[in-house]
Steps between C-alpha positions, in 0.01 A plus 500: 500500500884480499644524850709814438205683345278402792762637741484834315118498507491427871768763572271762349198367690681497835623859451137605458423347840761633745360307798600179320866593517595184691409292193779435251384483136732202440322304772152575366607419143655177621180395680297580190732290285469211744120509476416478131133402540261680733191280451398156384324659202831653393643150507207346309527761222878459476497120493202478260705693245792258549276199455335636185843569348612148589187355338568694179865390498394138542263530203802599291743247651384201705842467664405813697269311735464602864528309829409521866507311827213500747574684825300477823674777696645840417846396617500198265405721205762756597783248525396347169529834319828589674640164387380557143670839484818352649520206260359649180560874531139607456143384556385499138224246423502370857185547707344390828205264528247516781343159552154462652611153608780646713276775639261227616774274635720764664329838539151435635404598855313169515834322469599265217212445258452303177483690171122547505459880536419468870767748610431866560477668160681808633805281570570507125526877468682514833772272362530710183556808716750312715698378198530852363593640841795261513598570137493875565717441807745309277524812282563715805756252638696477173492875437600568860829321439557706186426823685737405783770433242420832333534688829833328564628591152389862541666527840821360349482748211480217242290678236532222240375238744220731613390559140499127434285435808253774410462335159429166672243668722328676210490176297410269786263220399223446748419163654133572423375252239155385386304266724257252348243479779257213553142606574383136496144482362421853615393431860127534437285671240623753243461789747720319753754438224498869406552615860789261560656580162497870594673425828762287323568770240525769767760280671703491177374211285520567127393148404214297643443131428145367535366148448171361369410285798195555718616734775348313794602159361856603402765229511874497438559455127686174567228339709175328412148637539536817293178669386494760220254779425328594172693750292262789568570475873876498444493788253309712751795460739752584226298817438503574874880477511539713187272771640701497825818563298334779300342665805843523665674630189704187428379498141744234382445258790530134402240226551592132485200273444561155642301195392478189715278322250760239405470341843149617594220252434214692661293815459281663760234619261374487146586806292234740377452464123282696261564322173683197362876552473529793739754492782259353753394229257863412430567466874192283547598276209778355718262393779453125520144372486249248370286564195131511588297276272159564657344717768481207741883507518481829693474453875397745767771765549689411181662776297462485123705686239508506124836376373579469129132498412411231755345514844755382755480434871836615648666268748472666838690378804365479856681831564283669237797546267488402135755277332692576179551241229811291544788611278356848440757684711732615223215631283362689798846649563517627142156661522585654839824649372365644176198644681713663771743658250209629291341655809765698681767259626860568395655159560407143583585248767426137415529276803631161387569172677859464378780713349485393136589747224316300236176496699512874565594579140213291363250715691675830435519437125122452491453826692738685267287403200250752637723733709847498336683686779366285784749479787515283810606531859600145591523337841825302531332338796667320792189279487659329198756228560739659250764228522257215437304689235798584282660160542175344386481743209849394389409133550185538289690690231772236481244220489313674217829536308565129541789534745571228752349599836516159671755631750243745637183440701263783405303505825819502713701766315506726805764269649840648580666224299378670183667835579821429309345303212467635147125522553537690826749746352284568195193547719692758705593682178137501389408644839765773466369581151132490595450874542687591182317231301156594635564869431595423141252223419204547733447875535616521862590863573544458874632202694445492873537257785203555726638397838874429480593701808255297708713199413839672534409627847403149607809338345754746643336485844510120494871501413583748775287324762653161418854628558450757777298273727726207408871430519613809303353751742604856418708380205177422316417872496855622444582259218155467345387863524740774611812380321300470178349845549846652534651317204200551272465866589150468645397837640323352799827401665496862618146461626497828695586692183245304297230586750580872465738576787733713286208685345370571849842626613518740206150627570594561863782723375262681261255560785731577792842578359794433730265406785392182317553176690606251232505121503771447241809589703816299564326266747243386244576130439381539140846645433639145521365440150699779333 
């Protein structure tokens, strides 16, 4: 509701309740405007609509892809969105990503854990709620400055300025954006997945990403030892997430089905199959085994399946897991993706071992033969050595074209001496173009970096510690942090304001009038920053 109209509505309401006469309608309207979303479900419904519109726009124009950075704390997510608004004017097509890896490494009460779903499952929904708490506070913080300016303009009798500020308030763009939230492999059976999905949606998640690994054997997508489940098991969890969305009234909630099959060589169990060619039979056709020539080939405890008309003894490891045929990963990925899209998933996530547009496109084009509007969420992972990968891609391309590459040692291309070479410069350009190229050629709707802020926190802390505890002393902070904050217009330089001090002062005045004891007077050192 427009601010002025809300003031009128509240004026009428307050007149009907004479004992509320200490409340000013302008104050109540202002507090309402600074709190656009009352519940996480309000957020989930709002952001799901945004995401669906973005997906439709991408289908019409692949240059309209979306992006996000993984955030492990509400403050990190908040500062990211404030920076985006500052630099680009709005938050369009820019989301947040919630990484299960970072929840495990940074948010578990057990302390740092590997990405194996050992952390408390409720930590995921807790972080979603925290992220949206900080984004809502960013709305309140930004609007509070506008309202203070409005009050100043009104007190000065500057009607034109006041009208301009009211327009800015009425057209304020929220910092609330979609979160793509990682539910790992569902943290248990389908019922456990449903219960956690509900909690995540209630916290504000409009998009849930789930992977086809065995829940209690889950590994990071960039590590070895991954074990996948038959399609029926995975589809049951997709159904569980969809029903959670529908139960809570988020009818256009988004499900991203992730396949780890490209790097997973094991399965926990053989799929149920009723007839040749059904989904279970297709899954089982990838299991490695030895053809049984005679009954004597079957030993005690052996498992036997029928595969392509022949009896086969699957290769079972000491762990009880079954092994897939070597080189079958890509075909399994294609089957996974088509099956997921045909059974309730909205988008795909293909976990790869390197950032290569051609590799991704080759798989996506096969998927699109069956599902033409297939779209991907792609992990621009810090687990890739991006510099080495793209330099090697350029090297291989040049070699294939017949160019002279004798000046370059392929295995050593990470070396700093290659930074200013033609190969190094072209590799950097390919890296810069990667997201645009993958969006256009490989069906990537959303590009994310799973855990960038894990790395930026470590890097910036290392730089500060090196200088502060060394010869630079306090200059390391002043020159490396505060001076840059001031000159780059980083809001946190006024950290009291960023944490809500001015909002609190204004509320004190709303609550107690002239008796309010405020923190923002002339002796507040925050005034040194203008």
